C-alpha positions in Angstrom: -21.6 6.8 -68.7 -25.4 6.6 -68.9 -25.3 3.3 -67.1 -23.4 4.9 -64.2 -25.8 7.8 -64.0 -28.8 5.3 -63.8 -27.0 3.3 -61.1 -26.3 6.4 -59.0 -29.7 7.9 -59.4 -31.4 4.5 -58.6 -29.2 4.2 -55.4 -30.1 7.7 -54.2 -33.8 6.9 -54.7 -33.3 3.6 -52.9 -31.7 5.4 -49.9 -34.7 7.8 -49.7 -37.3 5.0 -49.9 -35.7 2.2 -47.9 -37.6 2.1 -44.5 -35.0 -0.2 -43.0 -32.5 2.7 -42.8 -34.8 4.7 -40.7 -36.1 2.0 -38.4 -32.9 0.3 -37.4 -30.0 1.5 -35.2 -27.3 4.0 -36.3 -24.6 1.4 -36.9 -26.9 -0.9 -38.9 -28.2 2.0 -41.0 -24.6 3.2 -41.8 -23.7 -0.4 -42.7 -26.6 -0.6 -45.2 -25.6 2.7 -46.8 -21.9 1.7 -47.1 -22.9 -1.7 -48.6 -25.0 0.0 -51.2 -22.3 2.6 -52.1 -19.7 -0.2 -52.6 -22.1 -2.1 -54.8 -23.1 0.8 -57.1 -19.5 2.4 -57.3 -17.9 -1.1 -57.7 -15.2 -0.4 -55.1 -13.7 -2.5 -52.3 -13.9 -0.2 -49.2 -16.5 2.3 -48.0 -15.8 4.0 -44.6 -17.5 6.5 -42.4 -15.3 8.5 -40.0 -16.3 11.1 -37.4 -14.4 14.0 -35.8 -13.7 13.8 -32.1 -15.3 16.5 -29.9 -12.2 18.7 -29.9 -11.8 18.3 -33.7 -8.2 17.2 -33.2 -8.7 13.6 -34.5 -11.1 11.4 -36.4 -12.2 7.9 -35.4 -13.4 5.1 -37.7 -17.1 4.6 -37.0 -17.4 1.9 -39.7 -15.5 0.7 -42.8 -17.5 -1.8 -45.0 -15.2 -4.3 -46.7 -16.5 -6.4 -49.6 -16.5 -10.1 -48.8 -14.7 -9.4 -45.5 -15.6 -8.5 -41.9 -16.1 -4.8 -41.3 -13.4 -2.7 -39.7 -13.8 0.0 -37.0 -11.9 1.8 -34.2 -8.9 3.3 -36.0 -7.9 6.8 -35.0 -6.2 9.5 -37.1 -4.7 12.5 -35.3 -4.7 15.9 -36.8 -1.1 16.5 -35.5 0.1 13.5 -37.6 -1.6 14.4 -40.9 -2.2 18.2 -40.8 -2.2 18.5 -44.7 -5.0 16.0 -45.1 -7.2 17.7 -42.5 -6.5 21.1 -44.2 -7.7 19.7 -47.6 -10.9 18.4 -46.0 -11.7 22.0 -44.8 -10.9 23.6 -48.2 -12.4 21.1 -50.8 -15.9 19.7 -51.3 -14.4 16.3 -52.1 -10.8 14.9 -52.1 -10.2 12.9 -55.2 -7.0 10.9 -55.6 -6.4 8.5 -58.5 -3.0 7.5 -57.1 -2.9 7.8 -53.3 0.8 7.1 -53.2 1.6 10.3 -55.1 -1.4 12.6 -54.3 -0.4 15.7 -52.2 -3.5 15.4 -50.0 -2.7 11.9 -48.9 1.1 11.6 -48.9 1.2 11.8 -45.1 -1.0 8.6 -45.0 1.0 6.5 -47.4 3.2 4.6 -44.9 0.6 4.3 -42.1 -2.6 3.7 -44.0 -2.4 3.5 -47.9 0.5 1.1 -48.3 -0.4 -1.4 -45.4 -4.1 -1.6 -46.7 -3.1 -1.4 -50.4 -5.4 1.5 -51.1 -4.6 2.8 -54.5 -7.4 5.3 -55.2 -9.5 7.4 -52.8 -12.6 9.7 -52.9 -13.4 11.4 -49.6 -16.5 13.6 -49.2 -17.0 15.6 -45.9 -20.2 14.9 -43.9 -22.1 18.0 -42.7 -24.7 18.3 -40.0 -26.4 21.5 -39.0 -23.9 23.4 -41.1 -20.9 21.9 -39.4 -18.5 19.3 -40.8 -18.7 16.3 -38.5 -16.9 13.6 -40.5 -16.1 12.1 -43.9 -17.4 9.4 -46.3 -14.4 7.6 -47.6 -14.6 5.6 -50.8 -11.5 3.5 -51.6 -10.2 1.2 -54.3 -7.7 -1.5 -53.5 -4.8 -3.0 -55.7 -5.6 -0.9 -58.8 -6.0 2.8 -59.5 -9.4 4.2 -60.4 -10.3 7.4 -62.2 -13.1 9.4 -60.4 -15.2 11.4 -62.8 -17.7 14.2 -61.9 -20.6 11.7 -61.5 -18.5 9.7 -58.9 -17.7 12.9 -57.0 -21.4 14.2 -57.1 -22.6 10.8 -56.0 -20.2 10.6 -53.1 -21.1 14.2 -52.1 -24.8 13.3 -52.3 -24.2 10.2 -50.2 -22.3 12.2 -47.5 -25.2 14.7 -47.4 -27.6 11.9 -47.0 -25.6 10.5 -44.1 -25.5 14.0 -42.6 -29.4 14.1 -42.7 -29.5 10.7 -41.1 -27.3 12.0 -38.2 -29.5 15.2 -38.0 -32.6 13.0 -37.8 -31.0 10.9 -35.1 -30.2 14.0 -33.1 -33.7 15.5 -33.5 -35.2 12.2 -32.4 -32.9 12.2 -29.4 -33.8 15.9 -28.6 -37.5 15.2 -29.0 -37.3 12.2 -26.7 -35.3 14.2 -24.1 -37.8 17.1 -24.4 -40.8 14.8 -23.9 -39.0 13.2 -20.9 -38.2 16.7 -19.5 -41.8 17.9 -19.9 -43.1 14.8 -18.2 -40.6 15.3 -15.4 -41.5 18.9 -14.9 -45.2 18.2 -14.9 -44.7 15.4 -12.3 -42.3 17.6 -10.3 -44.7 20.5 -10.3 -47.5 18.3 -9.1 -45.3 16.8 -6.4 -44.2 20.2 -5.2 -47.8 21.4 -5.0 -48.6 18.3 -2.9 -45.5 18.9 -0.8 -46.4 22.5 -0.3 -49.9 21.7 0.9 -48.6 19.0 3.1 -45.8 21.3 4.4 -48.4 24.0 5.2 -50.5 21.5 7.2 -47.4 20.1 8.9 -46.2 23.6 9.7 -49.4 24.6 11.3 -49.4 21.3 13.3 -45.8 21.8 14.3 -46.3 25.4 15.4 -49.2 24.3 17.5 -47.4 21.4 19.0 -44.3 23.5 19.7 -46.4 26.3 21.2 -45.2 28.7 18.6 -47.5 31.6 17.7 -47.9 32.8 14.1 -48.9 36.3 13.1 -49.5 38.1 9.9 -49.4 41.9 9.3 -51.2 43.7 6.5 -48.8 46.6 6.0 -51.2 48.6 3.8 -54.2 48.5 6.1 -52.2 48.1 9.4 -54.2 44.9 10.3 -52.8 41.9 12.2 -54.1 38.4 12.5 -52.8 35.7 15.0 -53.2 31.9 15.1 -54.7 29.9 18.0 -51.3 29.2 19.7 -50.6 33.0 19.9 -53.6 33.3 22.2 -53.3 30.1 24.2 -49.6 30.5 25.2 -50.7 33.8 26.8 -53.6 32.1 28.7 -56.4 33.4 26.4 -59.0 31.4 24.4 -58.7 31.7 20.7 -60.3 35.0 19.5 -61.0 35.9 23.1 -59.4 39.2 22.1 -60.1 40.8 18.7 -57.8 40.1 15.8 -56.3 43.6 15.4 -53.4 45.8 16.4 -55.0 46.9 19.7 -54.8 43.3 21.0 -51.0 43.2 20.3 -50.5 46.6 22.0 -52.5 45.4 25.0 -50.3 42.4 25.7 -47.1 44.1 24.9 -45.0 45.4 27.8 -45.2 49.2 27.8 -41.4 49.6 28.2 -40.8 47.5 25.1 -43.4 48.9 22.8 -41.3 51.6 21.2 -38.4 49.3 20.5 -40.7 46.6 18.9 -42.4 48.9 16.5 -39.1 50.6 15.6 -37.6 47.2 14.6 -40.7 46.4 12.5 -40.4 49.8 10.7 -36.7 49.2 10.1 -37.5 46.0 8.3 -40.3 47.5 6.3 -37.9 50.3 5.2 -35.4 47.7 4.0 -32.7 48.3 6.6 -32.7 44.7 7.8 -32.9 41.4 6.0 -35.6 40.1 8.5 -37.4 41.4 11.5 -36.2 40.1 14.9 -36.9 41.4 18.4 -36.9 40.0 21.9 -39.4 41.6 24.3 -41.8 41.1 27.2 -45.5 40.2 26.9 -48.1 40.2 29.7 -50.2 37.0 30.1 -53.8 36.9 31.1 -52.8 36.1 34.7 -50.5 39.1 34.7 -47.2 37.2 34.6 -44.3 38.4 32.4 -43.4 36.2 29.4 -40.2 36.8 27.4 -40.9 36.3 23.7 -38.8 36.2 20.5 -40.4 37.6 17.3 -39.0 36.7 13.9 -40.5 37.6 10.6 -40.0 38.9 7.0 -41.9 40.5 4.1 -43.5 37.9 1.9 -45.4 40.1 -0.6 -44.7 43.3 -2.4 -46.6 45.3 -5.1 -45.4 46.0 -8.6 -43.4 49.0 -7.3 -41.6 46.9 -4.7 -43.5 48.3 -1.7 -44.1 45.9 1.2 -47.7 44.4 1.3 -47.6 41.6 3.8 -45.3 40.6 6.7 -45.5 37.2 8.4 -43.7 35.9 11.5 -43.6 33.7 14.5 -43.7 34.4 18.2 -41.9 32.0 20.6 -41.9 31.9 24.4 -38.1 32.1 25.3 -38.5 32.6 29.1 -37.0 29.1 29.9 -34.2 29.8 27.5 -33.5 33.2 29.1 -33.4 31.6 32.5 -31.1 28.9 31.2 -28.8 31.5 29.7 -28.7 33.4 33.0 -27.9 30.1 34.8 -25.3 29.3 32.2 -23.6 32.7 32.7 -23.6 32.1 36.5 -22.2 28.6 36.0 -19.5 29.9 33.7 -18.5 32.6 36.2 -18.4 30.0 39.0 -16.3 27.7 36.8 -13.8 30.4 36.1 -13.6 31.3 39.7 -13.0 27.7 40.6 -10.3 27.3 38.0 -8.6 30.5 39.2 -8.5 29.2 42.8 -7.0 25.8 41.9 -3.6 25.3 43.5 -2.2 23.7 40.3 -1.2 25.4 37.1 -4.3 24.8 35.0 -5.6 26.5 31.8 -8.8 26.0 29.9 -9.1 26.7 26.1 -11.9 26.6 23.5 -11.7 24.6 20.3 -9.7 27.4 18.6 -7.2 27.4 21.5 -8.3 30.7 22.9 -7.9 31.1 26.7 -11.2 30.7 28.5 -9.9 30.6 32.1 -6.7 29.8 34.0 -5.6 29.4 37.6 -3.5 32.0 39.5 -0.8 29.4 39.7 -0.7 29.1 35.9 -0.4 32.9 35.6 2.4 32.9 38.1 4.4 30.0 36.6 4.1 30.8 32.9 3.9 34.6 32.8 7.4 34.6 31.2 6.6 32.1 28.5 3.0 32.7 27.5 0.6 35.7 27.6 -2.3 34.4 29.7 -5.3 36.5 28.9 -9.0 35.6 28.3 -9.6 35.4 24.6 -5.9 35.3 23.7 -4.9 32.6 21.1 -1.9 30.4 21.9 -1.3 28.8 18.5 1.8 31.0 17.9 3.1 31.3 21.4 2.9 27.6 22.4 5.4 25.0 21.2 4.3 23.2 18.0 4.5 19.8 19.8 1.9 21.1 22.4 -0.4 22.5 19.7 -0.2 19.0 18.0 -1.1 17.4 21.3 -4.0 19.8 21.8 -5.3 18.9 18.4 -5.2 15.2 19.4 -7.0 16.1 22.6 -9.7 17.7 20.6 -10.4 14.3 19.1 -11.1 12.9 22.5 -7.7 11.6 23.5 -6.0 12.2 26.9 -2.2 12.8 26.7 0.2 13.1 29.6 3.8 12.9 30.7 5.0 12.3 34.2 8.2 14.2 33.4 9.6 15.7 30.2 12.5 18.1 29.6 11.2 21.0 27.6 13.2 23.7 25.9 11.5 27.0 25.5 12.0 29.7 22.9 13.9 31.7 25.4 16.5 28.9 25.7 15.4 27.8 29.2 15.1 24.1 29.9 12.5 23.0 32.4 11.2 19.6 33.6 7.4 19.5 33.3 4.7 17.1 34.4 1.7 17.8 32.1 -1.7 16.5 31.1 -3.8 17.6 28.1 -7.3 16.4 27.9 -10.6 17.4 26.3 -13.5 19.0 28.2 -17.1 18.4 27.1 -20.2 20.6 27.0 -23.7 19.6 28.2 -24.3 17.7 24.9 -21.1 15.7 25.6 -19.4 17.3 22.6 -15.8 18.3 22.9 -15.8 22.0 23.6 -12.0 22.5 23.9 -9.0 21.3 26.0 -7.7 21.7 29.5 -4.0 21.7 30.2 -2.2 21.1 33.5 1.5 21.9 33.2 3.5 21.8 36.4 7.1 22.9 36.6 8.9 20.1 38.5 12.5 21.2 37.7 13.4 21.6 41.3 12.0 18.2 42.3 13.6 16.5 39.3 17.0 18.1 40.0 16.8 16.9 43.6 15.8 13.4 42.4 18.8 13.4 40.1 21.1 14.4 43.0 19.6 11.7 45.2 19.9 9.1 42.5 23.6 10.0 42.0 24.1 10.0 45.7 22.6 6.5 46.1 24.6 5.3 43.1 27.9 6.5 44.6 26.9 5.2 48.0 26.4 1.7 46.5 29.7 2.0 44.7 31.4 3.1 48.0 30.0 0.1 49.8 31.6 -2.1 47.1 35.0 -0.3 47.3 36.5 -3.1 49.3 35.5 -5.6 46.6 36.9 -3.4 43.9 40.4 -3.6 45.5 40.2 -7.4 45.3 38.8 -7.3 41.8 41.9 -5.4 40.6 44.5 -6.9 43.0 43.8 -10.5 41.9 44.4 -9.8 38.2 47.5 -7.8 39.1 48.8 -10.8 41.1 48.3 -13.0 38.1 50.2 -10.6 35.9 53.0 -10.4 38.5 53.2 -14.2 38.5 53.6 -14.5 34.8 56.3 -11.8 34.9 58.2 -13.8 37.4 57.8 -16.9 35.2 59.1 -14.9 32.2 62.1 -13.7 34.3 62.9 -17.2 35.5 62.7 -18.8 32.0 64.8 -15.9 30.6 67.6 -16.5 33.2 67.6 -20.2 32.3 67.3 -19.5 28.6 64.4 -22.0 28.5 61.7 -19.7 27.1 60.4 -21.0 23.8 58.4 -18.8 21.4 55.3 -20.9 22.0 55.5 -20.5 25.8 56.2 -16.8 25.5 53.1 -16.3 23.3 51.0 -18.3 25.8 52.1 -16.1 28.7 51.5 -12.9 26.7 48.0 -14.1 25.9 47.3 -14.9 29.6 48.5 -11.4 30.7 46.5 -9.7 27.9 43.3 -11.4 29.0 44.0 -10.4 32.6 44.6 -6.7 31.5 41.3 -6.8 29.6 39.6 -8.0 32.8 41.1 -5.0 34.8 40.0 -2.7 31.9 36.4 -4.0 32.1 36.3 -3.4 35.9 37.6 0.1 35.6 35.3 0.9 32.7 32.4 -0.5 34.6 33.2 1.8 37.6 33.5 4.8 35.3 30.3 4.0 33.5 28.4 3.3 36.7 29.5 6.4 38.5 28.6 8.9 35.7 25.4 10.9 35.6 23.1 8.9 33.2 19.5 10.2 33.8 19.8 12.4 30.6 20.9 9.6 28.4 18.7 8.4 25.5 17.3 4.9 25.9 19.1 2.4 23.7 18.7 -1.2 22.7 20.8 -3.3 25.1 21.2 -6.9 26.1 19.9 -7.7 29.6 22.4 -10.5 29.9 25.2 -8.0 29.2 23.9 -5.6 31.8 24.0 -8.4 34.5 27.5 -9.4 33.4 28.8 -5.8 33.5 27.3 -5.3 37.0 28.9 -8.4 38.3 32.3 -7.2 37.0 32.4 -4.6 39.8 31.0 -6.7 42.7 31.6 -10.4 42.1 35.1 -10.5 43.6 34.0 -9.0 46.8 31.1 -11.4 47.1 33.3 -14.4 46.3 36.0 -13.3 48.8 33.4 -13.2 51.5 32.6 -16.8 50.9 29.1 -16.0 49.4 28.1 -18.4 46.7 26.8 -16.6 43.6 24.6 -18.5 41.1 23.5 -16.8 37.9 21.0 -18.1 35.3 21.2 -16.1 32.1 18.6 -15.9 29.4 19.3 -18.4 26.6 17.9 -16.4 23.7 17.9 -12.7 22.7 17.4 -10.5 25.7 17.3 -7.0 24.2 15.4 -4.3 26.0 15.0 -0.5 25.5 16.7 1.1 28.5 19.4 3.3 30.0 21.9 0.5 30.8 23.6 2.4 33.6 20.3 2.9 35.4 19.3 -0.8 35.2 22.8 -1.7 36.4 22.4 0.7 39.4 19.1 -1.2 40.3 20.8 -4.6 40.1 23.8 -3.4 42.1 21.6 -2.0 44.8 19.7 -5.3 45.1 22.8 -7.4 45.0 24.5 -5.2 47.6 21.5 -5.4 49.9 21.6 -9.2 49.6 25.3 -9.3 50.3 25.1 -7.1 53.4 22.0 -8.9 54.8 23.6 -12.4 54.5 27.3 -11.7 55.3 27.0 -13.1 58.8 25.3 -16.4 57.7 27.5 -19.5 58.0 26.9 -20.5 54.4 25.6 -17.4 52.6 24.4 -17.5 49.0 22.8 -15.2 46.4 20.9 -16.4 43.3 20.1 -14.4 40.2 17.5 -16.0 37.9 16.4 -14.6 34.5 13.2 -15.7 32.8 11.4 -15.0 29.5 7.7 -14.5 30.2 6.6 -13.7 26.7 6.1 -9.9 26.7 8.5 -9.3 29.6 11.8 -10.4 31.0 11.9 -11.2 34.7 15.0 -10.9 36.9 14.7 -12.5 40.4 17.4 -11.8 43.0 17.1 -14.2 45.9 19.4 -14.7 49.0 19.5 -17.1 51.9 17.9 -14.7 54.2 14.5 -15.3 55.8 11.3 -13.6 54.6 11.1 -9.9 55.6 8.6 -9.2 58.4 5.3 -7.7 57.4 5.8 -4.3 59.3 9.1 -3.9 57.4 7.7 -4.9 54.0 5.2 -2.1 54.1 7.9 0.5 54.3 10.5 -1.1 52.0 10.1 1.4 49.2 9.6 4.5 51.3 12.4 7.1 50.8 15.0 7.2 53.7 13.6 4.0 55.3 16.4 1.6 56.1 17.1 -1.3 58.5 20.9 -1.0 58.1 23.1 0.5 60.8 23.7 4.2 61.0 26.3 5.2 58.4 25.8 2.0 56.3 22.7 2.8 54.3 20.8 6.0 53.1 17.4 4.5 52.7 17.2 5.7 49.1 18.3 2.6 47.2 14.9 0.8 46.9 12.7 3.9 46.4 15.0 5.2 43.6 15.4 1.7 42.1 11.6 1.4 41.9 11.3 4.8 40.2 13.9 3.8 37.6 12.2 0.6 36.8 8.8 2.2 36.5 10.2 4.9 34.2 11.3 2.0 32.0 7.6 0.8 32.0 8.5 -2.1 34.3 7.9 -3.2 37.9 10.0 -3.8 41.0 8.5 -5.6 43.9 9.2 -7.9 46.9 7.9 -11.4 46.3 6.0 -12.2 49.5 5.2 -15.8 48.8 8.9 -16.8 48.3 10.5 -18.8 51.2 13.6 -16.6 51.1 14.2 -12.9 50.6 13.3 -12.3 46.9 13.1 -9.1 44.9 11.6 -9.3 41.3 12.2 -7.0 38.3 9.9 -7.2 35.4 11.0 -5.3 32.2 9.1 -5.2 28.9 10.8 -6.6 25.8 11.9 -4.3 23.0 8.9 -5.0 20.8 6.4 -4.5 23.7 7.9 -1.1 24.5 7.7 -0.1 20.8 4.0 -1.0 20.8 3.4 1.0 24.0 5.2 4.0 22.6 3.2 3.9 19.3 0.0 3.8 21.3 
């Protein structure tokens, strides 16, 4: 027993006198302490654990293992072992001779004691600044160990020593941070004093360079002092007039004097945060100079009464003239917008009305309240507000024609443009909208388009009869054959099936012709654009006109696209264009001895090209100039309407394509360029 006391006493003395503990880092110091504790207590494991910040867990800072590498990093959660944590709070030390049966450690048996073969345990809480921050854990492996009072006192003393080590480390850190903070504050104060002196010099130079006068008012003695610029901007030499209130009153316009001093008094009484007043001053030459004064109290006495007031005086005459010019320009702009013959409205960045034309007011009075300052975020369609937001970013959005449904249930065709307007600094100041109601024009175009379509179909009526009569003749012939074989009893099942297949195919041909006529004759301008094969459109168009062309002796040659020919379109409208061009070629070449028409289809990368060429000579120049004008025709009266080419061009352009006459071709050639499906998708996304 005496030997153990000597060992423990000697170890505690060694801890206090060992300089290596205090000169090395925290981890090394703790490792030295744990090594010594294991040596004098003759145990296998000595660990130091610390609480996390929220006190809901402990982490293993270091566990010294005799003749083995140290261990660290294990975490024990309070929620997993609440009983053990509770014992730590209630007991000075936790002593367990048999950890497998001890109530304080039974929660740790399966997760810690048994895997590490820890049989005995002596844990002493570590305190720092009166708060428990962790534990010193002394453990015996393989065999049990009885912990007497000397063991417990030694463990408690060691945990207290570790606590003082942690406190010393914290004090050292605090002192280091405090010294650093003091040095920083001293340097910061010196820098700020230097900056203040430099700022004062820079301010004086800036005020002089900007021709800004500075003044200071001694409220107690009613004395005023002015800088050099205050004099020079009025045409005086510095101190040409005395530095007192009489000088200020002398140059102040008599009509503004009462208002100026009233504003100064209001600020001194505390009614305003700062003093500000715009007034007139009289220069040495007798001219009027508009000035802006701004100032504030910079010094008060112990009772809070104002002592000094400082401020600046700026010549704002040019600004005032600019403001007046701006007001006049704004009035002229509003007057100009009001007189525009188009429905136009101008909005600020918050979408409040700034100005609008009389045409806008007339056309949209039933759909939007047009009033200066009125906000349209709730009255306009969400799609338009979204477009206006895009325009605010600098984009220009427009539609040549769009069918719009209003909240009232009305549907109108509109042609609109939304674009930003910019101020003098080239910054976006808001948006301008031009929205024209083209419903009447669009309905007329639809009627003209349908008229042109039916006209073209009527011109092909004779061919339609042949288209249907020929298949009917074929069916009639097979019926006669069936009747003849039946009377002779020579009709075999194979022959019967062959005749039925032939008649079925012929009926399908008649069905295609009839469906093509029905599809072509219907109103299609309101259809959604769909993905469709260009090859198929050409085939379906030829279904309703090929027989008539062949019966006239006109040779028809068609070169289809070999690969995928999908486009985004209204198939009926593209078919209408093709039928118009084919019909024109047929009529123009019907009197030739050997007429021919050729349809060529080409893949040009981003576009598909369809060329319709006939045997006719090149169209004369004076006719070419008018080819696409509405109601212009070279056909006889009653044969053509003059609308086919103009409407066809409109249809192709609406499909983002081109329709034109190829002037360099030796024969009459019209060309249709249509974008491929992926090209159209890219254009739409942009």
